[in-house]
N, C-alpha and C positions, 0 to 999 in steps of 0.2 A: 400767760395764764393758761391752764389746761382747759379742756372742753367742759368740765363741770362748772356749776355755778359757784360764785364767790361764797365761801363759808366762813363763819366764825368758829374757830377751833381752839379749845382750851386744853392745856397739858398740866396735870396736877400730880403731886405725890412724890416728887424728887427734890434734890437740891437745886435743880433748875439750870439756868445758863448764866455765864459761860460754863461749859462743861469742864469740871476740874476734879471729878471724883470717880465715876464708874460708868458702867454700860448704859444704864438708864439715861444718865445725863448726856452722854455722847449721842444716844439715839434721838433725844429731844432736840439737841442742837442740830444734828445733821438732817433730821426729818423736818423740823420746824422751819429752818432756813429755806429749805426747798419749797415747802408749802407756801411760805411767805413770798418767795420769788414768783410763784404761780398766781399770786394775787389774793390769796386767802388771808384773813385776819387771824393771826396766830397769837395767842396770849399764853405766856409761860409763868407759872407760879414758882417763885424762887426764894430760897432762904440761905443765909450765911455768906452771900457773895460780897466780896470787898468792893465790887463795882456796883454802883447804884443807878446806872442808866435805866431810863424807862423804855429803851428800845435796844435791841441787840440783833444784828444780822437780819433786820426786817421784822423781827418778832417783838410784840409788846411784852414787857416784863413787869410783873407785879411782885414787889418785895414784901414779904410778910414774915413776922418773927416765928420762933419755935422755942419750946421749952428745951434747954440744953441738957437733957438727960437721955441716955441711950435708949431706954425702954419706951419713951414717949415723944422723942424729938420729931420723928416722922409723922406720927399720928396727930400731934398738936398742930403742926404746920398744915397738914392736909385738912384738918377740921376748920382752921381759919380760912383756908383757900375755898372750901366748900361754902362757908358762910358768905364769903366775898362774892362768889359766883351767884348766890341766891339773891343778893340785893343789887346786882348789876345786870348788864345785858345777858340774856340767856344765850349760851352758845348753841350752835347747830349740832356740834359734836364735842364731847369731852373725853379725853384719854386720861384715865387714872392708872398710874403705875404702882405695882406692888399690891399683892392680894391682902396684905395687912391693912390697907386703907379701905377695905370694903365696907366697914361700918358707916362711912360717910356717903355711900351711894344713895341711900334713901333721901338725903337732903337734895341731891341733884335731881332725883326722880320727882320730888315735890315741885321742883322748879321746871319740870318737864324738859330737862336737859338730857338728851340721849347720851349714854355713857358706855364706853368700852373699857374693860378692866384688863390690864396687862398682868398676867399671873406670875411671871418670873419663873424661877426654878422650884425645886422641892424644898422650900425654905425650912419646913418643919424637921428636915433631916439634918440641919446644921447643928454642930456640937455647941456653938456659942449660946444656944437657947436652952434654958433649963426646962423642966417638965411643964411649967406654966406657959412659957413662951412657945413651946412646941404645940401644946394644946390650943393656944390662941390661934396659931397659924392654921392649924387644921380646921378650927371653927371658922376662921375668916375665909378660907378657901370655899367652904360650903356656902357661907353667907353671900360671898361674891357671885358664885354660880347662880344662886337663887335671885339675885338682885340686878345684875348687869344686863344691858341690852346686847352686849357681845363680849366674848372672852378672847384675849390674844395670847397665843403660845409662840415662843421663839424657836422651838425645835419640834420635830416630829415626835420625839419621846414624851415631851410635855403634853402635846395634843393627845397622844395615846393614853396618858395618865388620866386626863379629864374625861375622855371617852369611857375608859374602864371604870373609873370611880363614880362618875355622876351621869354617864350616858348623855353628855351634852357636846355639841360641836364647838370648835374653836376656830379662830382665824390664825393661820400659820403665817406669821410675819417675822422674818429673820432680822439680824443686824447686818450692817455693811462692814466691809473690811477696808482699812486704810492700806493703800498700795504704795510701797516704797520701791520704785524702780532704780533709784540711785542711792548710794550710801549717804546718810545725812552729813552735813558739813561738820556737825559736832563730833568731836573725836572721843574715843574711849581711853585715849592715852592719859587723860586727867585722872582716871581711876586706876592707872597702872596696868591697864589691860592691852593686849595686842589684838588688832582687828582679825577676826576669823580664828582667834586663839583661845576660846573659852566656851564652856557650856553655861546655860542661863536658866534660872528659875525666877518667875515673878508671880508672887501669890501672897495673900494673907496667910499667916501662920495659924491654920485651923486644921484639925485632923482630916476633914473631908477633902482637903486640898493635897494631902499626902506629901507634904514637904519633908516630914521626918523620914519616910521611906526612901525618898529621893536622896536625901543626904546620907542615909545609912548605906544605900546601894552604891553611891558614888565613892564613899569612904572605903568600901570593901573591894573596889575595882582597881584595875591597873591603869586607869586613865592617866594620860600625861597632861592634858589641858586642864586648867583650873575650873572649878564650879563656882559661879557667881550667883548668890542667892539674894534676890531683892524682895523685901517684904518685912512685915512685923506682925505682932499679934495684939490687936487692940483689946481682946477679951480673954486671952489665955496665956498668962505669964508662965504657967507650968509647962505648957507645950513648947513655948519658946526656949525655956531652960533645957528641955530635953534635946531640942535641936542643937542648942549651943554645946551641950555635953557631948553629943555625937561628933560635932565638928571640931571640938578642941583637940589639938595635937596633930591635925592634918592641915598643913600649910596650903594645900591645894584648894581648900574650901574657904570661900570669902563671903562672910555674912555682912552685907553692906547696909542693911536696914531699908527703910522706905526711900524711894526715888520719886520725887514729885515734879521734877523738871521734865516736861514731855519731850523736849528735844534730846536730852540725855537718855531718856528711856528708849526713844526711837533708835538712837545710836547703839544702845545695848542689844536691842532686838536684831538690828540689821547686821551687827558684827559678830554675833554668836555663831558657833558652828552647829549647835543644837539648842532648842528650847524644850525644857522638860515641863510638861503640863500635867499636874496631878489633880485638877479639879474633877469632882465626881458627881455633884448633886445639882448642878445647874443645867441649863439647856445649851444654847449656842453661846459660847463664852467669848467676850470681846478680847481678852488677852490672847486666846488661841488664834483668833482672826488676825490680831495685830502681828503675831509671829509669822503666820502664813503670808500675810501681805508684805512682810519685810524680807521674804525669801529665805527663811530659816527653817531647817529641817526640824521636825517635831518628834519627840518621844512622849507619847501621851498615855495617861491612865486608861486602862482598858474598860471603858463603858460605852454603850451605844451612842450617847451624845457625841463623844469625841470621835468615834469611828465615822459617824455620819458626816460630821463637819469636814473631817480630813479626807473623806471619800477613799479611805485606805492608804493614803499617801503619807505614811509615817511608821514609826515603830510603836509598839504598845506594851505597857508593863502592868503587871498585877501585884508585884512585890519588889522588895529591895534587890533580890537576886536578879530579876529581869533588868532593873536599872543598871546594875553592875555590868551585865553582858552587853547592853545596848550602847552605853557610852563608849565602851571599848570598840564595838563594831563600827560606830559612827566615825571614830578616829582612824580606824584601820582601813576603812573603805571609803575614801573621800569622794570617789566617783558616784557611789550610791547615795551618799549623803547629799551631794550637790543635786542629784536627780530628784530626790524626794523634796528638796527645798524648792526647786523649779516647779515641780508638779503641784506642790501645795500652794505656791503663789498663784498659779494659773487657776486653781479651784477658787481661791479667794477672789481673784479678779472677775471670774465669769459667773459665780454663783452667789456672791455676797456683795451686791452693788447698792449703794445708798440711793441712787436714783430710782431703782426698782422698789426698794423698801418704801420710799416716799410715795410711789405710785399706789402701793397697797394700802398705806395709811389714808391717802386721799380717797381711794375708792370706798374704804370702810367708812370714812367720815361722811361721804355722800349717801351711803345706804342708811347710816344712822339718822342723818338729816331727813331722809325720806321715811323715817319711822320703822325701819327694819329692826326686829328685835327677837331674841331667843327667849325673852322673859316669860311669855305665857306657857311655854313648854318646860322651862327650867325652874320656875319659881317653887316647885315642890320637890326638886331633886334632893336625893339623900345619898350620902356616901355609902358605897358598898362595904359590907363587913369583911370581905376577903381582902387581903393585902395585895397591893400592886407591885409588880417587879417589872423593870424594863425588859424588852425583848432581848434575848441573848445576842451578844456580839457575834459577828460572822468571822470565824477564824481564818477564812480564806481571804479576808480583806486586807490583812497586814502584808 
């Protein structure tokens, strides 16, 4: 156990553990298990898990239902979780993930349960949300700022956003990167692929992830190695059809759908010659960290979030023409490709360490338990009327 006193720490607002969905769940599993190893009482609220154990990797697990409708699944589960917390032991610190869950923070404050809200990325910019969804997210951001005891940002750009829009401080706590120093035992042969012989995309099919531009650029290129596209579109059939239309007739492009076998996904990351990362509205993206930790060179969409994570160790694209040029360059200059891959893995190894992430969560939990809070200063915060734009990317960093 660390030098801090034993705390009861609750984690709320995600699908919980075991991690089988996204970045939030991975963070809860990696951080929660470390905090439990240090002697803290960690309770994780979970929904939809096929495993019903009451304990997982030292964490207590509370299974609660959710309404299985996209628009309210997360909110319904978080609401039940907050009610459960109100009638059981008050935690010393509560971590609530996703700004959309901010309406339930007053319940926790009534219980005098100190709470930090993890804000995630700029969710209101995602195309999957209609006008009402976008308006809700913008409202929920402001409500969370006014209600939480602390705000967590996972990237400097997200911290800048809350400073600009609301003039409030955030806790900058990143994600960790899984490091693959050796190729996974699982082979990509089963997918008809050659190790080190393909380019890779892993993303939900949403416009802000720029899968269409990647596929268009690759189609127009003279690349020799195939492009493997992993992903699907849970909310956008039209966007998927457009990607399919562009890919049709080019045997080099392989749309393989979702891959949910983590061992096979690790094998794809580790055996790709490049990973093309089109995400643009999040902060520190776990799939980018996974590619870096697997030792794969990255061609990333040119936004400050991605440049900051890569620390300049990659190629960057703004359009399909850039993609076409860069996949060819990666194939024609294997020495530079290998160098970028090695440098990227070293950045992941030294700057994105789960042990250090757990240290930061533990320190924040201790401050919350001691009643540190931004609430008196932030409870009247209002969004600025001027639009926010991220700081321009540094062209010298590529």
